[in-house]
C-alpha positions in Angstrom: -35.4 4.3 -7.2 -32.9 4.1 -10.1 -30.1 1.6 -10.1 -26.5 3.0 -10.5 -24.7 -0.2 -11.4 -25.5 -3.7 -12.4 -23.4 -6.8 -12.5 -23.1 -9.9 -10.3 -22.2 -11.0 -6.8 -19.6 -13.8 -7.1 -18.3 -16.3 -4.5 -16.9 -19.7 -5.4 -18.7 -20.8 -8.6 -21.9 -19.0 -7.6 -22.9 -15.8 -9.6 -25.8 -13.7 -8.4 -26.9 -11.0 -10.9 -27.7 -7.9 -8.9 -28.4 -4.2 -9.2 -26.8 -1.5 -7.0 -28.8 1.3 -5.5 -27.7 4.3 -3.3 -28.7 3.6 0.2 -28.2 7.1 1.6 -28.7 10.7 0.4 -27.0 14.0 1.2 -28.8 16.3 3.6 -27.0 19.5 2.9 -29.0 22.7 2.3 -28.5 23.8 -1.3 -27.5 27.4 -1.7 -26.9 29.1 -5.0 -24.0 31.6 -5.4 -25.4 35.0 -6.3 -23.8 38.3 -7.3 -24.1 40.6 -4.3 -25.0 43.7 -6.2 -28.0 42.4 -8.3 -28.5 38.8 -6.9 -28.0 37.3 -10.4 -26.9 33.7 -10.3 -23.3 32.8 -10.6 -22.4 29.7 -12.8 -19.3 27.6 -13.1 -17.6 27.6 -16.5 -15.2 25.1 -18.0 -12.5 27.4 -19.4 -9.7 26.3 -21.6 -6.3 27.5 -20.1 -4.8 27.8 -23.6 -7.4 30.2 -25.3 -9.6 31.3 -22.5 -12.8 30.0 -24.2 -15.6 28.0 -22.5 -15.6 24.3 -23.5 -18.9 22.3 -23.8 -19.0 18.9 -22.0 -19.0 16.9 -25.3 -15.5 18.2 -26.1 -14.0 17.3 -22.7 -12.0 14.1 -22.3 -10.1 12.5 -19.4 -6.3 12.6 -19.7 -3.6 11.1 -17.5 -0.4 13.1 -17.4 2.3 10.3 -17.5 5.1 12.8 -18.1 5.1 16.6 -17.8 3.0 17.9 -20.7 2.3 14.4 -22.2 -1.2 12.9 -21.7 -2.9 9.6 -22.4 -6.6 10.0 -23.2 -8.9 7.5 -21.5 -12.5 6.8 -22.6 -15.2 5.0 -20.6 -14.6 1.9 -22.9 -10.9 1.9 -21.9 -11.8 1.7 -18.2 -14.1 -1.3 -18.9 -11.6 -3.0 -21.1 -8.9 -2.9 -18.4 -10.7 -5.8 -16.6 -14.2 -6.6 -17.8 -14.7 -9.2 -15.0 -13.9 -6.6 -12.3 -16.1 -3.9 -13.7 -19.1 -6.3 -13.8 -18.5 -8.3 -10.6 -18.5 -7.8 -6.9 -16.1 -10.6 -6.1 -16.4 -12.1 -2.6 -12.9 -13.1 -1.4 -13.4 -13.7 2.4 -16.0 -14.0 5.1 -15.5 -12.6 8.6 -17.3 -11.6 11.8 -18.7 -8.1 11.5 -17.2 -6.9 14.8 -13.7 -7.7 13.3 -14.1 -4.6 11.1 -13.4 -1.3 12.8 -16.1 1.3 12.0 -13.5 3.8 10.9 -13.2 1.8 7.6 -16.9 2.1 6.8 -17.9 4.5 4.0 -20.9 4.5 1.6 -23.8 2.0 1.8 -25.6 0.6 -1.2 -28.7 -1.6 -1.5 -28.3 -4.8 -3.5 -31.3 -6.1 -5.4 -31.4 -9.5 -7.3 -32.0 -9.4 -11.0 -34.8 -11.5 -12.5 -34.1 -15.2 -12.0 -31.5 -14.6 -9.2 -33.9 -14.7 -6.3 -33.0 -18.2 -5.0 -29.2 -17.6 -5.1 -29.7 -14.2 -3.5 -31.9 -15.6 -0.7 -29.4 -18.4 -0.1 -26.5 -15.9 0.5 -28.8 -13.8 2.7 -29.9 -16.7 4.9 -26.3 -18.1 5.0 -24.9 -14.8 6.2 -27.7 -14.4 8.7 -27.3 -17.9 10.2 -23.5 -17.7 10.3 -23.6 -14.1 11.7 -20.8 -13.3 9.2 -20.2 -10.6 6.6 -18.7 -11.1 3.1 -15.6 -9.1 2.1 -14.9 -8.4 -1.5 -13.7 -6.2 -4.3 -15.7 -4.2 -6.9 -14.9 -1.5 -9.5 -17.1 1.5 -9.4 -16.5 5.0 -11.0 -13.0 4.1 -12.2 -11.7 2.9 -8.9 -11.5 -0.6 -7.3 -13.1 -0.6 -3.9 -13.1 -2.8 -0.9 -16.6 -3.7 0.3 -18.5 -5.6 2.9 -21.8 -7.4 2.1 -24.1 -7.8 5.2 -27.6 -8.5 6.1 -29.8 -5.5 6.7 -33.5 -6.1 7.5 -34.8 -8.1 4.5 -32.0 -7.5 2.0 -28.3 -7.4 1.4 -26.4 -4.2 1.7 -22.9 -3.5 0.3 -20.8 -1.1 2.4 -17.9 0.5 0.6 -14.9 0.4 2.9 -11.8 2.6 3.1 -8.5 0.9 2.4 -5.9 0.9 5.2 -3.8 3.3 3.1 -6.7 5.9 3.2 -6.7 6.1 7.0 -4.5 8.9 8.2 -1.9 8.2 10.9 -3.0 9.8 14.2 0.5 9.5 15.8 1.2 13.2 15.1 -1.7 14.2 17.4 -0.9 15.2 21.0 -3.1 12.9 23.1 -1.9 13.4 26.7 -2.2 10.7 29.3 -3.9 12.2 32.4 -4.1 10.3 35.7 -7.7 9.4 36.6 -8.9 8.8 40.2 -11.0 5.6 40.9 -14.0 7.6 42.2 -13.9 9.8 39.1 -14.0 6.7 36.9 -16.8 5.1 39.0 -18.9 8.3 38.7 -18.3 8.7 35.0 -19.3 5.0 34.4 -22.4 5.5 36.5 -23.4 8.5 34.4 -22.8 6.5 31.2 -25.0 3.6 32.6 -27.8 6.1 33.5 -27.7 7.6 30.0 -27.6 4.2 28.2 -30.6 3.1 26.2 -31.2 1.1 23.0 -30.1 2.9 19.9 -33.1 4.4 18.0 -32.0 6.2 14.8 -35.5 7.9 14.5 -34.8 9.7 17.8 -32.1 11.8 16.2 -32.4 14.5 13.6 -30.4 17.4 12.1 -31.9 20.2 14.3 -29.3 22.7 13.1 -30.6 22.4 9.5 -34.2 22.7 10.8 -33.2 26.0 12.6 -31.5 27.3 9.4 -34.7 26.5 7.4 -36.8 28.3 10.0 -34.5 31.3 9.7 -34.8 31.2 5.9 -38.6 31.1 6.2 -38.5 34.2 8.6 -36.2 36.1 6.3 -38.4 35.3 3.3 -41.3 36.9 5.1 -39.2 39.9 6.0 -39.2 39.1 9.7 -36.3 40.0 11.9 -34.0 37.2 13.0 -32.8 37.3 16.6 -29.5 35.7 17.6 -29.8 33.1 20.3 -26.9 33.1 22.8 -25.7 29.6 23.7 -24.4 28.6 27.1 -20.8 29.7 27.7 -18.5 26.8 28.4 -15.8 27.2 31.0 -12.3 27.3 29.5 -10.9 24.6 31.9 -12.6 21.8 33.9 -11.0 22.1 37.3 -13.3 19.9 39.4 -14.5 17.0 37.2 -15.9 15.1 40.1 -18.4 17.8 41.1 -19.5 18.1 37.5 -20.1 14.4 37.3 -22.2 14.6 40.5 -24.2 17.5 39.2 -24.8 15.6 35.9 -26.0 12.5 37.8 -28.3 14.7 39.9 -29.7 16.5 36.9 -30.4 13.1 35.2 -32.2 11.8 38.3 -34.3 15.0 38.5 -35.2 14.6 34.8 -36.3 11.0 35.3 -38.5 12.0 38.3 -40.2 14.8 36.3 -40.9 12.4 33.4 -42.4 9.9 35.9 -44.7 12.5 37.4 -45.9 13.7 34.0 -46.7 10.0 33.1 -48.7 9.6 36.3 -50.6 12.8 35.8 -51.5 11.7 32.3 
């Protein structure tokens, strides 16, 4: 695993040199764009608008248009010079209870690893967060932007979660969310169904089955096999009798539990 940033965790007068690692990966299927006629690969080109010529990466710079047609060129050194401390420090400014942060603010996770000689300070922060059941809130600069982040205990290490700022969350007031009257027996039945379907969260129990099906389809097509279209269940346009649907769902769940119990006994 290769680190993508190194600097220090800072709170009070304590500085903990750390390295940052990506804690997640993309799971998309990678498709290449091809020319339909001969299946030759299509590539993206960096074309200069002025002369129509392709420009190599080494001749490309970042420019900020502060007035129409007038640009200020910024280099990587300029971004670091803007605030050296911020570009090299994850500065903890607050501590709070984890449940105080709405999950809508959570974005990208990163692993934090202590640099050589920082193990004791790292362990101290880890154990203090674990005992207090708190998370640390701080700022850090990464990829030319200052981010808000949360440092929390995860298994045997510290994880930094990049957070979205309040200004990045879109206002949902424009959405039409109607208030519909709910009968007590409907709510009781829905709650009962939720209780029956409730179990401890196990991330290993979930997978991207759609991607698995696409991969299986690709494998069949590569062998020249015919791919059949599977028809899914048609959903009714409107739910007219929600109570009967809840009852059917509860009945279906009970029958499923009985079948599973019988299989276990037989085994």
